C-alpha positions as CSV (number, residue, x, y, z in Angstrom):
1,M,-260.5,-29.3,-175.4
2,A,-259.9,-25.6,-175.9
3,R,-257.1,-23.9,-174.0
4,L,-256.9,-20.3,-172.9
5,A,-253.5,-18.7,-173.2
6,I,-252.8,-15.5,-171.3
7,G,-249.8,-13.3,-172.4
8,L,-247.9,-11.3,-169.9
9,M,-246.0,-8.3,-171.0
10,S,-242.8,-7.3,-169.1
11,L,-242.1,-3.6,-168.8
12,V,-238.6,-4.1,-167.4
13,G,-235.6,-6.3,-168.2
14,V,-235.4,-8.9,-170.9
15,R,-237.3,-12.1,-171.5
16,Q,-235.6,-15.1,-169.7
17,G,-233.9,-17.3,-172.3
18,G,-234.1,-14.5,-174.9
19,V,-231.4,-14.3,-177.5
20,L,-230.4,-10.8,-176.4
21,S,-230.4,-11.6,-172.7
22,P,-226.7,-12.5,-172.3
23,Y,-225.5,-9.7,-174.6
24,L,-227.6,-7.0,-172.7
25,F,-226.5,-8.4,-169.4
26,S,-222.8,-8.1,-170.5
27,V,-223.3,-4.5,-171.5
28,Y,-225.3,-3.7,-168.3
29,I,-222.7,-5.4,-166.0
30,D,-219.5,-4.2,-167.6
31,D,-219.3,-1.1,-165.3
32,L,-219.6,-3.4,-162.3
33,I,-216.6,-5.4,-163.5
34,K,-214.6,-2.1,-163.9
35,E,-215.6,-1.1,-160.4
36,L,-214.5,-4.4,-158.9
37,R,-211.2,-4.2,-160.8
38,Q,-210.7,-0.6,-159.5
39,S,-211.6,-1.6,-155.9
40,G,-208.1,-3.0,-155.3
41,H,-209.5,-6.3,-154.1
42,G,-209.8,-9.7,-155.9
43,I,-207.3,-12.0,-157.5
44,Y,-204.8,-11.0,-160.2
45,L,-202.7,-13.3,-162.4
46,G,-199.8,-11.1,-163.0
47,R,-201.4,-7.9,-164.2
48,V,-204.7,-9.5,-165.3
49,F,-207.7,-9.1,-163.0
50,V,-209.5,-12.4,-162.5
51,G,-211.4,-11.5,-159.4
52,C,-214.7,-11.4,-161.2
53,V,-215.8,-14.1,-163.6
54,V,-219.0,-13.6,-165.5
55,Y,-221.0,-16.2,-167.4
56,A,-224.5,-15.7,-168.7
57,D,-226.2,-14.0,-165.7
58,D,-223.9,-15.5,-163.0
59,I,-221.0,-13.7,-161.3
60,V,-218.2,-15.4,-159.4
61,L,-216.1,-13.2,-157.1
62,L,-212.6,-14.4,-156.2
63,S,-210.5,-13.1,-153.3
64,A,-207.6,-14.2,-151.3
65,S,-209.2,-13.0,-148.0
66,Y,-212.5,-12.8,-146.3
67,N,-212.2,-9.0,-145.9
68,G,-211.4,-8.6,-149.6
69,L,-214.3,-10.7,-150.6
70,Q,-216.7,-8.7,-148.3
71,K,-215.5,-5.5,-149.9
72,M,-216.1,-6.9,-153.3
73,V,-219.6,-8.0,-152.2
74,N,-220.1,-4.4,-150.9
75,V,-219.1,-3.0,-154.4
76,C,-221.7,-5.3,-156.0
77,S,-224.4,-4.3,-153.5
78,S,-223.7,-0.6,-154.0
79,Y,-223.7,-1.0,-157.8
80,G,-227.0,-2.9,-157.5
81,M,-228.6,-0.1,-155.5
82,R,-227.5,2.5,-158.0
83,F,-228.7,0.6,-161.1
84,D,-231.7,-1.3,-159.6
85,I,-230.1,-4.7,-159.8
86,R,-231.1,-7.2,-157.1
87,F,-228.7,-9.9,-156.2
88,N,-230.5,-12.9,-154.7
89,P,-228.9,-14.0,-151.4
90,S,-230.7,-17.3,-151.5
91,K,-228.9,-18.1,-154.8
92,S,-225.6,-16.9,-153.5
93,Q,-222.9,-19.4,-152.3
94,T,-219.4,-19.2,-150.8
95,A,-216.5,-21.6,-151.0
96,V,-213.4,-21.4,-148.8
97,F,-210.3,-23.2,-149.8
98,W,-208.1,-22.6,-146.8
99,K,-209.3,-22.6,-143.2
100,A,-212.3,-24.6,-142.4
101,R,-214.5,-22.2,-140.5
102,F,-218.0,-20.8,-140.9
103,I,-218.1,-17.5,-142.7
104,T,-221.0,-15.2,-143.4
105,F,-221.3,-12.4,-145.9
106,S,-223.7,-9.5,-146.0
107,L,-225.5,-9.0,-149.3
108,N,-228.0,-6.2,-150.0
109,A,-227.9,-5.2,-146.3
110,E,-229.4,-8.6,-145.3
């Protein structure tokens, strides 16, 4: 049985799973990490900023307070608007390691 293959050409971004994807993401997101560090929010170990952990195309934001975390999310949202990056709220999660109460965050004005 013959099969018909249709190729799709992407005009933006990089191919999912491509060898260059993690490297280009790192270059593209580096300024966001700088902005998060300069925001004055997030966790520090001594003088080392660890409020933003990046692996592949995932970003983890760490803050000691709800307000600090919301401000970091706002930095990400603003950066995303400026550089046409969309953060997917349905793939975003929060974890609270202190008081057990329901907390909501605003991402991309949603």
